[in-house]
C-alpha positions in Angstrom: 18.4 -26.4 -98.8 21.7 -24.9 -97.5 20.8 -21.6 -99.5 17.7 -21.3 -97.8 19.2 -21.3 -94.6 21.9 -19.1 -95.5 19.1 -16.7 -96.2 16.1 -17.4 -94.1 17.6 -17.8 -91.0 19.9 -14.3 -91.1 16.6 -12.3 -92.1 14.3 -14.0 -89.4 16.9 -12.4 -86.9 17.1 -9.4 -88.3 13.1 -8.9 -88.6 13.2 -10.3 -84.8 15.7 -7.8 -83.5 13.7 -4.6 -85.2 10.5 -6.0 -83.9 12.1 -6.2 -80.6 13.8 -3.1 -80.8 10.3 -1.3 -81.1 8.4 -3.4 -79.1 10.8 -2.4 -76.0 11.3 1.4 -76.8 10.0 3.2 -73.4 6.6 4.6 -73.3 6.4 8.5 -73.4 6.4 9.9 -69.7 4.2 12.8 -68.6 5.7 14.3 -65.5 3.3 17.1 -65.2 0.5 17.0 -62.3 -2.5 19.0 -62.1 -3.0 21.3 -59.3 -4.9 24.5 -58.0 -3.7 27.7 -59.1 -2.6 30.5 -56.5 -2.5 33.8 -57.2 0.4 36.0 -55.3 -1.4 38.6 -53.1 2.0 39.6 -51.5 0.0 42.9 -49.3 -2.8 40.6 -47.9 -2.2 38.4 -45.1 -2.7 35.2 -47.3 0.0 35.8 -49.9 -1.2 32.9 -52.1 -4.6 32.5 -52.3 -6.5 29.4 -53.9 -8.4 30.2 -57.2 -9.8 26.5 -57.5 -8.9 26.8 -61.0 -6.8 23.6 -62.4 -3.5 24.0 -64.1 -0.5 21.9 -65.2 2.6 21.9 -63.8 4.2 21.7 -67.4 3.5 23.6 -70.7 4.4 26.3 -73.1 1.3 28.6 -72.2 1.0 30.4 -68.8 -2.1 29.6 -66.7 -3.7 32.7 -65.9 -7.5 33.8 -64.6 -9.5 36.8 -63.6 -10.4 36.7 -60.1 -11.1 40.0 -59.5 -8.0 42.2 -60.0 -7.7 41.7 -64.3 -5.9 38.9 -65.4 -3.2 37.0 -63.1 -0.8 34.7 -63.4 -1.3 31.3 -61.5 1.5 30.0 -59.4 2.0 26.1 -57.9 1.5 26.4 -53.6 4.6 24.9 -52.1 4.5 25.1 -48.3 3.3 28.6 -47.7 4.6 30.1 -50.6 3.9 30.1 -54.3 7.0 30.6 -56.0 6.6 28.9 -59.6 4.3 29.4 -62.8 1.3 27.1 -63.9 0.4 26.1 -67.1 -2.9 25.4 -69.0 -3.6 22.2 -69.5 
């Protein structure tokens, strides 16, 4: 009986500890936002024109669209300017 307590109890605590570690692992968060992409048109009255094409604020491949002047990079609108590139979802 003493050998059983010396073996089973520590093993049970080890299994419980490992299980708790995996159960408490934080979920991966996705900080991406899906927004309308804007094209920069510096020589026009409205410098950042909405394309109504949805893009992500994070990613690896730049979001582009052909909205009349060939393929153009789409940007995120902040106030009245569009400073940051967007990415495909």
